GUKOLDO-197401 format. One line per 4 residues: number of its first residue (from 1); their letters; for each residue x, y, z of N, C-alpha, C. Coordinates in Angstrom, 2 decimals, always signed. Each point is the difference from the previous one (the first is absolute). Layout:
BEGIN
NUM = A = X Y Z X Y Z X Y Z ~ ...
//
This chain:
BEGIN
1 = MSLI = +0.85 -1.18 +0.00 -0.85 +1.18 +0.00 +0.89 +1.23 +0.00 ~ -0.19 +0.88 -0.95 +0.82 +1.21 -0.07 -0.58 +1.07 +0.92 ~ +0.84 +0.98 +0.30 -0.42 +1.08 +0.89 -1.17 +0.78 -0.59 ~ -0.10 +0.00 -1.31 -1.08 +0.73 -0.66 -1.36 -0.59 +0.36
5 = RVPL = -0.05 -1.30 +0.24 -1.28 -0.67 +0.26 -0.31 -0.22 +1.48 ~ +0.89 +0.41 +0.87 -0.21 -0.19 +1.43 -1.12 +0.92 +0.48 ~ -1.02 -0.56 +0.65 -1.05 +0.86 +0.56 +0.57 +0.92 +1.08 ~ -0.54 +1.19 +0.09 +0.51 +0.98 +0.95 -0.10 -0.52 +1.43
9 = RLYF = -1.06 -0.71 +0.29 -0.18 -0.55 +1.35 +1.15 -0.95 +0.35 ~ +0.40 -0.83 -0.95 +1.12 -0.92 +0.21 +1.31 +0.78 +0.15 ~ +0.14 +1.06 -0.79 +1.19 +0.85 +0.14 +0.07 +0.60 +1.40 ~ -1.10 +0.50 +0.51 -0.02 +0.57 +1.35 +0.35 -1.06 +1.05
13 = FALF = -0.55 -1.21 -0.14 +0.35 -1.07 +0.94 +1.48 -0.34 -0.09 ~ +0.54 -0.07 -1.22 +1.43 -0.29 -0.18 +0.86 +1.10 +0.60 ~ -0.43 +1.24 -0.16 +0.74 +1.13 +0.56 -0.02 -0.07 +1.53 ~ -1.15 -0.34 +0.56 -0.10 -0.19 +1.45 +0.96 -1.10 +0.46
17 = ALCV = +0.02 -1.13 -0.71 +0.88 -1.11 +0.36 +1.48 +0.41 -0.11 ~ +0.34 +0.76 -1.03 +1.38 +0.49 -0.15 +0.39 +0.87 +1.19 ~ -0.88 +0.90 +0.38 +0.30 +0.91 +1.12 +0.15 -0.78 +1.30 ~ -0.88 -0.95 +0.25 +0.09 -0.82 +1.21 +1.30 -0.80 -0.02
21 = GEFC = +0.33 -0.58 -1.15 +1.22 -0.77 -0.11 +1.25 +0.83 +0.26 ~ +0.06 +1.17 -0.60 +1.16 +0.87 +0.21 +0.07 +0.50 +1.44 ~ -1.15 +0.33 +0.57 -0.02 +0.46 +1.39 +0.50 -1.11 +0.93 ~ -0.51 -1.20 -0.20 +0.42 -1.13 +0.84 +1.48 -0.31 -0.20
25 = FGVL = +0.49 +0.08 -1.22 +1.41 -0.22 -0.26 +0.84 +1.02 +0.77 ~ -0.42 +1.26 -0.04 +0.75 +1.04 +0.69 -0.03 -0.15 +1.51 ~ -1.17 -0.28 +0.54 -0.14 -0.07 +1.46 +0.45 -1.36 +0.53 ~ -0.55 -1.07 -0.55 +0.26 -1.31 +0.57 +1.39 -0.54 -0.34
29 = YLQM = +0.45 +0.21 -1.22 +1.30 -0.55 -0.38 +1.13 +1.00 +0.25 ~ -0.05 +1.14 -0.66 +1.12 +0.93 +0.11 +0.18 +0.54 +1.42 ~ -1.10 +0.40 +0.63 +0.11 +0.60 +1.31 +0.16 -1.05 +1.09 ~ -0.86 -1.03 +0.01 +0.03 -0.96 +1.10 +1.09 -1.07 -0.15
33 = VKGV = +0.21 -0.49 -1.21 +0.99 -1.07 -0.21 +1.39 +0.57 -0.24 ~ +0.11 +0.94 -0.93 +1.30 +0.55 -0.37 +0.46 +1.13 +0.92 ~ -0.91 +0.56 +0.79 +0.37 +1.06 +0.92 +0.25 +1.35 -0.64 ~ -0.60 +0.24 -1.18 +0.16 +1.28 -0.68 -1.05 +0.96 +0.57
37 = DPCP = +0.48 +0.98 +0.76 -0.92 +0.96 +0.61 -0.46 +1.03 -1.03 ~ -1.31 +0.26 -0.06 -0.50 +0.98 -0.98 +0.30 +1.42 +0.47 ~ +0.32 +0.84 -0.97 +0.21 +1.41 +0.29 -1.35 +0.72 -0.15 ~ -0.09 +1.28 +0.33 -1.27 +0.72 -0.15 -0.54 -0.02 -1.43
41 = MCIM = +0.87 +0.07 -0.99 -0.47 -0.04 -1.39 -0.53 -1.39 -0.35 ~ +0.60 -1.04 +0.56 -0.51 -1.36 -0.22 -1.40 -0.14 +0.59 ~ -0.19 +0.57 +1.17 -1.31 -0.06 +0.65 -1.04 +0.73 -0.85 ~ +0.36 +1.16 -0.54 -0.95 +0.74 -0.86 -0.34 -0.80 -1.25
45 = QRYA = +0.99 -0.70 -0.56 -0.28 -0.85 -1.16 -0.90 -1.16 +0.38 ~ +0.17 -0.53 +1.20 -0.89 -1.07 +0.47 -1.44 +0.51 +0.11 ~ -0.17 +1.21 +0.54 -1.34 +0.57 +0.09 -0.61 +0.16 -1.39 ~ +0.79 +0.47 -0.95 -0.51 +0.16 -1.37 -0.36 -1.35 -0.59
49 = LLGV = +0.83 -1.00 +0.23 -0.27 -1.34 -0.50 -1.29 -0.56 +0.60 ~ -0.17 +0.20 +1.31 -1.24 -0.43 +0.65 -1.20 +0.77 -0.54 ~ +0.17 +1.29 -0.23 -1.08 +0.81 -0.57 -0.42 -0.49 -1.36 ~ +0.98 -0.26 -0.87 -0.31 -0.54 -1.33 -0.72 -1.33 +0.12
53 = GLIA = +0.51 -0.87 +0.86 -0.61 -1.32 +0.16 -1.43 +0.06 +0.52 ~ -0.23 +0.85 +0.98 -1.36 +0.10 +0.57 -0.98 +0.61 -1.00 ~ +0.45 +1.02 -0.73 -0.87 +0.60 -1.02 -0.30 -1.03 -1.09 ~ +1.01 -0.76 -0.40 -0.20 -1.04 -1.02 -0.99 -1.06 +0.50
57 = LVGA = +0.11 -0.39 +1.25 -0.93 -0.99 +0.55 -1.43 +0.54 +0.00 ~ -0.17 +1.22 +0.45 -1.34 +0.60 +0.00 -0.53 +0.11 -1.43 ~ +0.87 +0.39 -0.94 -0.40 +0.10 -1.40 -0.41 -1.35 -0.57 ~ +0.72 -1.04 +0.39 -0.34 -1.34 -0.49 -1.30 -0.50 +0.59
61 = LHNR = -0.22 +0.27 +1.27 -1.23 -0.46 +0.66 -1.20 +0.82 -0.42 ~ +0.19 +1.29 -0.17 -1.11 +0.90 -0.35 -0.40 -0.19 -1.46 ~ +0.99 -0.10 -0.87 -0.20 -0.26 -1.42 -0.88 +1.04 -0.70 ~ -0.03 +1.20 +0.51 -0.68 +1.13 -0.63 +0.87 +1.23 +0.17
65 = GAWI = -0.12 +0.92 -0.92 +0.79 +1.22 +0.10 +1.49 -0.27 -0.05 ~ +0.40 -0.92 -0.86 +1.39 -0.43 -0.06 +0.95 +1.16 -0.27 ~ -0.43 +0.98 -0.77 +0.90 +1.10 -0.32 +0.36 +0.80 +1.25 ~ -0.93 +0.09 +0.96 +0.29 +0.71 +1.25 +1.09 -0.75 +0.77
69 = YGVL = -0.14 -1.32 +0.10 +1.02 -0.79 +0.69 +1.33 +0.07 -0.76 ~ -0.07 +0.01 -1.31 +1.22 +0.11 -0.80 +0.72 +1.31 +0.23 ~ -0.76 +1.09 +0.08 +0.61 +1.31 +0.27 +0.61 +0.02 +1.40 ~ -0.72 -0.52 +0.98 +0.53 -0.03 +1.37 +1.27 -0.85 +0.10
73 = ITLV = -0.03 -1.17 -0.65 +1.18 -0.87 -0.01 +1.17 +0.72 -0.64 ~ -0.24 +0.66 -1.11 +1.06 +0.71 -0.70 +0.58 +1.12 +0.86 ~ -0.85 +0.76 +0.67 +0.47 +1.09 +0.85 +0.85 -0.51 +1.16 ~ -0.47 -1.05 +0.66 +0.76 -0.56 +1.13 +1.32 -0.60 -0.50
77 = ALAG = -0.04 -0.66 -1.17 +1.23 -0.56 -0.56 +0.97 +1.10 -0.42 ~ -0.51 +1.12 -0.48 +0.87 +1.14 -0.31 +0.70 +0.52 +1.25 ~ -0.74 +0.08 +1.10 +0.59 +0.45 +1.26 +1.07 -0.99 +0.47 ~ -0.32 -1.28 -0.02 +0.98 -1.02 +0.39 +1.21 +0.00 -0.91
81 = GGVA = -0.25 +0.16 -1.30 +1.10 +0.07 -0.95 +0.88 +1.21 +0.20 ~ -0.61 +1.11 +0.39 +0.78 +1.20 +0.29 +0.94 -0.21 +1.18 ~ -0.50 -0.65 +1.03 +0.85 -0.30 +1.16 +1.11 -0.98 -0.40 ~ -0.35 -1.02 -0.77 +0.99 -0.98 -0.44 +1.06 +0.65 -0.90
85 = ARQS = -0.43 +0.92 -0.85 +0.94 +0.71 -0.86 +0.95 +0.85 +0.83 ~ -0.53 +0.69 +0.99 +0.83 +0.84 +0.88 +1.00 -0.87 +0.76 ~ -0.45 -1.14 +0.51 +0.90 -0.88 +0.73 +1.07 -0.59 -0.92 ~ -0.39 -0.35 -1.21 +0.97 -0.50 -0.98 +1.06 +1.06 -0.28
89 = WLQL = -0.43 +1.25 -0.10 +0.93 +1.12 -0.21 +0.95 +0.13 +1.18 ~ -0.54 -0.09 +1.22 +0.84 +0.09 +1.19 +1.01 -1.14 +0.06 ~ -0.40 -1.17 -0.49 +0.92 -1.12 +0.00 +1.12 +0.18 -1.04 ~ -0.33 +0.65 -1.10 +1.03 +0.27 -1.01 +0.94 +1.12 +0.43
93 = YPPQ = -0.57 +1.02 +0.64 +0.76 +1.17 +0.43 -0.26 +0.26 +1.48 ~ +0.59 -0.82 +0.87 -0.28 +0.15 +1.44 +0.48 +1.33 +0.55 ~ -0.81 +0.62 +0.86 +0.41 +1.26 +0.63 +1.10 -0.26 +1.04 ~ +0.65 +1.07 +0.41 +1.09 -0.13 +0.98 -0.51 -0.56 +1.33
97 = TMGC = -1.16 +0.47 +0.44 -0.59 -0.51 +1.24 -1.45 -0.35 -0.27 ~ -0.41 -1.11 +0.55 -1.39 -0.44 -0.17 -0.45 -0.60 +1.32 ~ -0.90 +0.66 +0.67 -0.52 -0.53 +1.25 -1.46 -0.34 -0.15 ~ -0.31 -1.27 +0.13 -1.40 -0.42 -0.14 -0.58 -0.48 +1.31
101 = GPGI = +0.69 +0.19 +1.10 -0.56 -0.37 +1.29 +0.82 -1.03 +0.73 ~ -0.31 -0.18 +1.31 +0.73 -0.95 +0.83 -0.42 -1.45 -0.30 ~ +0.80 -0.94 +0.48 -0.28 -1.42 -0.20 -1.14 -0.50 +0.88 ~ -0.51 -1.19 -0.31 -1.12 -0.58 +0.75 +0.38 -0.25 +1.45
105 = EFML = +1.20 -0.52 +0.24 +0.43 -0.30 +1.37 -0.01 +1.27 +0.86 ~ +0.51 +1.08 -0.56 +0.02 +1.27 +0.73 -1.41 +0.45 +0.33 ~ -0.90 -0.10 -0.98 -1.38 +0.45 +0.22 -0.71 -0.87 +1.03 ~ +0.22 -1.32 -0.04 -0.63 -0.89 +0.98 +0.45 +0.31 +1.42
109 = ENFP = +1.28 +0.32 +0.15 +0.54 +0.28 +1.33 -0.39 +1.37 +0.52 ~ -0.25 +0.97 -0.89 -0.17 +1.38 +0.43 -1.40 +0.58 -0.19 ~ -0.90 -0.73 -0.63 -1.34 +0.53 -0.24 -1.05 -1.00 +0.47 ~ -1.13 +0.50 +0.56 -1.10 -0.91 +0.31 -0.63 -0.52 -1.29
113 = LSEF = -0.74 -1.08 +0.12 -0.60 -0.65 -1.17 -0.87 +0.95 -0.80 ~ -0.69 +0.92 +0.67 -0.88 +0.94 -0.70 +0.79 +0.95 -0.91 ~ +1.24 +0.26 +0.31 +0.84 +0.84 -0.86 +0.82 -0.84 -0.97 ~ +0.31 -1.23 +0.41 +0.83 -0.87 -0.83 -0.71 -0.45 -1.27
117 = LPKL = -1.28 -0.39 +0.11 -0.72 -0.52 -1.16 -0.11 +1.02 -1.14 ~ -0.38 +1.25 +0.27 -0.01 +0.96 -1.12 +1.38 +0.21 -0.62 ~ +1.04 +0.01 +0.83 +1.35 +0.16 -0.51 +0.40 -1.20 -0.86 ~ -0.49 -1.17 +0.36 +0.32 -1.21 -0.75 -0.51 +0.10 -1.43
121 = FRGE = -1.19 +0.57 -0.16 -0.58 +0.12 -1.34 +0.62 +1.14 -0.80 ~ +0.81 +0.82 +0.62 +0.72 +1.03 -0.72 +1.29 -0.55 -0.61 ~ +0.44 -1.13 +0.48 +1.21 -0.62 -0.56 +1.25 +0.51 +0.67 ~ +1.09 -0.65 -0.32 +1.30 +0.38 +0.53 +1.03 -0.30 -1.06
125 = GDCS = +1.20 +0.37 +0.26 +1.06 -0.32 -0.94 +0.26 +1.13 -0.98 ~ +1.03 -0.21 -0.80 +0.46 +0.98 -0.96 -0.71 -0.21 -1.34 ~ -0.70 +1.00 -0.45 -0.77 -0.12 -1.25 +0.90 -0.12 -1.22 ~ +1.26 +0.39 +0.12 +0.91 -0.08 -1.14 +0.79 -1.31 -0.02
129 = AVDW = -0.14 -0.81 +1.05 +0.73 -1.27 +0.07 -0.67 -1.05 -0.89 ~ +0.81 -0.81 -0.64 -0.50 -1.12 -0.79 +0.29 -1.25 +0.81 ~ -1.04 -0.51 +0.67 +0.16 -1.14 +0.90 -0.24 -1.35 -0.67 ~ -0.66 +0.00 -1.14 -0.35 -1.25 -0.68 -0.15 +0.29 -1.49
133 = TFLG = +0.46 -0.92 -0.83 -0.16 +0.16 -1.44 -0.43 -1.32 -0.62 ~ -0.66 +0.10 -1.12 -0.36 -1.15 -0.81 +0.19 +0.40 -1.46 ~ +0.78 -0.76 -0.72 +0.36 +0.31 -1.38 +0.63 +1.39 -0.12 ~ +0.73 +0.38 +1.03 +0.71 +1.28 -0.02 -0.85 +1.21 +0.34
137 = LSIA = -1.27 -0.21 +0.33 -0.90 +1.12 +0.32 -0.37 -0.04 +1.47 ~ -0.08 +1.18 +0.61 -0.36 +0.11 +1.41 -1.50 -0.13 +0.18 ~ -0.42 -0.05 +1.25 -1.43 -0.07 +0.32 -0.72 +1.22 -0.57 ~ +0.60 +1.17 +0.13 -0.60 +1.23 -0.53 -0.12 -0.07 -1.53
141 = NWGL = +1.01 -0.56 -0.66 -0.06 -0.15 -1.46 -1.15 -0.92 -0.40 ~ -0.15 -1.11 +0.71 -1.10 -0.93 -0.30 -1.36 +0.65 +0.29 ~ -0.05 +0.81 +1.08 -1.23 +0.72 +0.28 -0.35 +0.97 -1.12 ~ +1.01 +0.70 -0.50 -0.22 +0.94 -1.11 -0.50 -0.74 -1.24
145 = ITFA = +0.58 -1.14 -0.30 -0.45 -0.80 -1.15 -1.44 -0.44 +0.19 ~ -0.32 -0.49 +1.18 -1.36 -0.46 +0.28 -1.01 +1.12 -0.17 ~ +0.27 +1.14 +0.63 -0.93 +1.13 -0.09 -0.10 +0.52 -1.44 ~ +1.11 +0.01 -0.73 -0.02 +0.46 -1.39 -0.88 -0.92 -0.86
149 = VIVI = +0.12 -1.30 +0.20 -0.83 -0.94 -0.76 -1.48 +0.21 +0.34 ~ -0.29 +0.21 +1.26 -1.40 +0.24 +0.41 -0.52 +1.28 -0.64 ~ +0.83 +1.05 -0.01 -0.41 +1.30 -0.58 -0.21 -0.11 -1.50 ~ +0.72 -0.87 -0.66 -0.16 -0.17 -1.44 -1.16 -0.95 -0.34
153 = VTPW = -0.07 -1.13 +0.68 -0.97 -1.04 -0.37 -1.42 +0.36 +0.44 ~ -0.17 +0.57 +1.19 -1.35 +0.29 +0.50 -0.78 +0.95 -0.90 ~ +0.54 +1.16 -0.37 -0.76 +0.87 -0.92 -0.27 -0.67 -1.35 ~ +0.95 -0.79 -0.47 -0.20 -0.71 -1.27 -1.15 -1.00 +0.12
157 = MIWR = -0.08 -0.71 +1.11 -1.09 -0.95 +0.21 -1.35 +0.73 +0.05 ~ -0.04 +1.12 +0.67 -1.24 +0.78 +0.08 -0.37 +0.52 -1.39 ~ +0.97 +0.53 -0.73 -0.25 +0.50 -1.36 -0.52 -1.13 -0.88 ~ +0.61 -1.18 +0.11 -0.42 -1.16 -0.80 -1.45 -0.37 +0.32
161 = LRRA = -0.36 +0.03 +1.27 -1.37 -0.33 +0.40 -0.99 +1.03 -0.53 ~ +0.32 +1.27 +0.13 -0.91 +1.05 -0.47 -0.14 -0.05 -1.52 ~ +1.08 -0.30 -0.71 -0.04 -0.11 -1.44 -0.84 -1.20 -0.45 ~ +0.10 -1.10 +0.74 -0.79 -1.20 -0.34 -1.49 +0.26 +0.23
165 = KRG = -0.33 +0.80 +1.01 -1.42 +0.30 +0.27 -0.58 +0.91 -1.08 ~ +0.83 +0.88 -0.56 -0.49 +0.91 -1.03 -0.16 -0.69 -1.36 ~ +0.91 -0.92 -0.28 +0.00 -0.60 -1.34 -0.48 -1.37 +0.04
//
Protein backbone atom coordinates (compact mmCIF):
# COMPACT_ATOMS: atom_id res chain seq x y z
CA MET A 1 0.00 0.00 0.00
CA SER A 2 1.52 3.32 -1.02
CA LEU A 3 1.36 6.45 1.09
CA ILE A 4 -0.99 7.96 -1.47
CA ARG A 5 -3.68 5.40 -0.61
CA VAL A 6 -3.31 5.40 3.17
CA PRO A 7 -6.50 6.62 4.86
CA LEU A 8 -5.96 9.71 6.98
CA ARG A 9 -7.30 7.93 10.05
CA LEU A 10 -4.63 5.23 9.66
CA TYR A 11 -1.99 7.92 9.16
CA PHE A 12 -3.04 9.59 12.42
CA PHE A 13 -2.89 6.25 14.27
CA ALA A 14 0.56 5.55 12.78
CA LEU A 15 1.73 9.02 13.78
CA PHE A 16 0.46 8.42 17.32
CA ALA A 17 2.32 5.08 17.43
CA LEU A 18 5.52 6.74 16.14
CA CYS A 19 5.33 9.42 18.83
CA VAL A 20 4.69 6.87 21.59
CA GLY A 21 7.54 4.72 20.31
CA GLU A 22 10.01 7.59 20.18
CA PHE A 23 8.91 8.88 23.58
CA CYS A 24 9.32 5.44 25.15
CA PHE A 25 12.70 4.99 23.47
CA GLY A 26 13.87 8.31 24.89
CA VAL A 27 12.53 7.81 28.40
CA LEU A 28 12.69 4.07 28.95
CA TYR A 29 15.83 3.19 27.01
CA LEU A 30 18.03 6.26 26.71
CA GLN A 31 17.22 7.80 30.07
CA MET A 32 16.55 4.76 32.27
CA VAL A 33 18.84 2.13 30.70
CA LYS A 34 21.64 4.19 29.16
CA GLY A 35 21.56 6.94 31.79
CA VAL A 36 21.37 9.81 29.29
CA ASP A 37 19.88 12.71 31.23
CA PRO A 38 17.61 14.98 29.16
CA CYS A 39 18.44 18.65 28.95
CA PRO A 40 15.73 21.37 28.98
CA MET A 41 15.59 21.38 25.17
CA CYS A 42 15.15 17.59 25.16
CA ILE A 43 12.25 17.96 27.57
CA MET A 44 10.62 20.59 25.32
CA GLN A 45 10.99 18.24 22.35
CA ARG A 46 9.37 15.48 24.40
CA TYR A 47 6.42 17.77 25.14
CA ALA A 48 6.09 18.56 21.43
CA LEU A 49 6.29 14.87 20.57
CA LEU A 50 3.59 14.08 23.13
CA GLY A 51 1.48 16.95 21.79
CA VAL A 52 1.73 15.66 18.23
CA GLY A 53 0.91 12.14 19.37
CA LEU A 54 -2.11 13.15 21.44
CA ILE A 55 -3.51 15.38 18.69
CA ALA A 56 -3.00 12.55 16.18
CA LEU A 57 -4.81 10.11 18.48
CA VAL A 58 -7.75 12.47 18.93
CA GLY A 59 -7.81 13.07 15.16
CA ALA A 60 -7.84 9.34 14.49
CA LEU A 61 -10.59 8.65 17.01
CA HIS A 62 -12.71 11.66 16.07
CA ASN A 63 -12.32 11.11 12.32
CA ARG A 64 -13.91 14.48 11.50
CA GLY A 65 -12.37 17.85 10.85
CA ALA A 66 -9.09 16.23 9.88
CA TRP A 67 -7.67 19.47 8.52
CA ILE A 68 -7.95 21.07 11.98
CA TYR A 69 -5.98 18.21 13.54
CA GLY A 70 -3.50 18.40 10.67
CA VAL A 71 -2.93 22.11 11.25
CA LEU A 72 -2.51 21.58 15.00
CA ILE A 73 -0.09 18.69 14.44
CA THR A 74 1.90 20.78 11.99
CA LEU A 75 2.10 23.75 14.37
CA VAL A 76 3.24 21.63 17.32
CA ALA A 77 5.75 19.81 15.09
CA LEU A 78 7.08 23.17 13.88
CA ALA A 79 7.63 24.22 17.49
CA GLY A 80 9.36 20.93 18.33
CA GLY A 81 11.42 21.16 15.17
CA GLY A 82 12.47 24.68 16.05
CA VAL A 83 13.76 23.52 19.42
CA ALA A 84 15.51 20.54 17.81
CA ALA A 85 17.08 22.82 15.20
CA ARG A 86 18.33 25.20 17.90
CA GLN A 87 19.78 22.31 19.90
CA SER A 88 21.43 20.87 16.79
CA TRP A 89 22.99 24.30 16.20
CA LEU A 90 24.24 24.43 19.79
CA GLN A 91 25.77 21.00 19.36
CA LEU A 92 27.59 22.10 16.21
CA TYR A 93 28.72 25.41 17.71
CA PRO A 94 28.77 25.00 21.50
CA PRO A 95 28.85 28.21 23.54
CA GLN A 96 31.69 28.89 25.97
CA THR A 97 29.43 28.29 28.98
CA MET A 98 26.18 26.39 29.09
CA GLY A 99 24.31 25.92 32.33
CA CYS A 100 21.14 23.89 32.17
CA GLY A 101 20.69 23.23 35.87
CA PRO A 102 21.93 21.07 38.74
CA GLY A 103 22.03 17.26 38.72
CA ILE A 104 19.26 14.99 40.04
CA GLU A 105 21.27 13.92 43.10
CA PHE A 106 21.79 17.54 44.13
CA MET A 107 18.10 18.34 43.70
CA LEU A 108 16.98 15.26 45.67
CA GLU A 109 19.25 16.17 48.57
CA ASN A 110 18.44 19.89 48.63
CA PHE A 111 14.80 20.27 47.57
CA PRO A 112 11.52 18.86 48.91
CA LEU A 113 9.55 16.61 46.57
CA SER A 114 7.11 19.42 45.74
CA GLU A 115 9.98 21.47 44.28
CA PHE A 116 11.94 18.53 42.89
CA LEU A 117 9.23 17.17 40.57
CA PRO A 118 8.73 20.40 38.58
CA LYS A 119 12.50 20.78 38.28
CA LEU A 120 12.73 17.20 37.03
CA PHE A 121 10.45 17.99 34.10
CA ARG A 122 12.60 20.98 33.20
CA GLY A 123 15.54 18.68 32.51
CA GLU A 124 19.18 18.92 33.39
CA GLY A 125 22.47 18.67 31.65
CA ASP A 126 24.22 20.57 28.91
CA CYS A 127 22.04 21.24 25.87
CA SER A 128 25.11 21.43 23.63
CA ALA A 129 26.49 18.04 24.73
CA VAL A 130 26.13 15.06 22.41
CA ASP A 131 25.54 12.16 24.79
CA TRP A 132 24.29 9.56 22.30
CA THR A 133 24.44 9.09 18.54
CA PHE A 134 22.99 6.72 15.99
CA LEU A 135 24.32 6.67 12.43
CA GLY A 136 26.39 9.72 13.32
CA LEU A 137 23.37 11.84 14.31
CA SER A 138 22.56 13.09 17.80
CA ILE A 139 19.21 12.84 19.55
CA ALA A 140 18.49 16.46 18.58
CA ASN A 141 19.32 15.68 14.93
CA TRP A 142 16.92 12.72 14.94
CA GLY A 143 14.28 14.90 16.59
CA LEU A 144 14.72 17.51 13.86
CA ILE A 145 14.35 14.83 11.17
CA THR A 146 11.23 13.44 12.82
CA PHE A 147 9.56 16.83 13.19
CA ALA A 148 10.55 17.82 9.63
CA VAL A 149 8.96 14.66 8.21
CA ILE A 150 5.79 15.32 10.22
CA VAL A 151 5.69 18.95 8.99
CA ILE A 152 6.04 17.80 5.39
CA VAL A 153 3.84 14.68 5.36
CA THR A 154 0.90 15.90 7.49
CA PRO A 155 -0.10 18.88 5.30
CA TRP A 156 0.38 16.71 2.21
CA MET A 157 -1.94 14.05 3.65
CA ILE A 158 -4.57 16.68 4.45
CA TRP A 159 -4.22 18.23 0.97
CA ARG A 160 -4.55 14.76 -0.60
CA LEU A 161 -7.73 14.09 1.39
CA ARG A 162 -9.31 17.44 0.52
CA ARG A 163 -8.41 16.98 -3.15
CA ALA A 164 -9.94 13.48 -3.20
CA LYS A 165 -13.18 14.84 -1.69
CA ARG A 166 -13.42 17.54 -4.36
CA GLY A 167 -12.67 15.33 -7.34
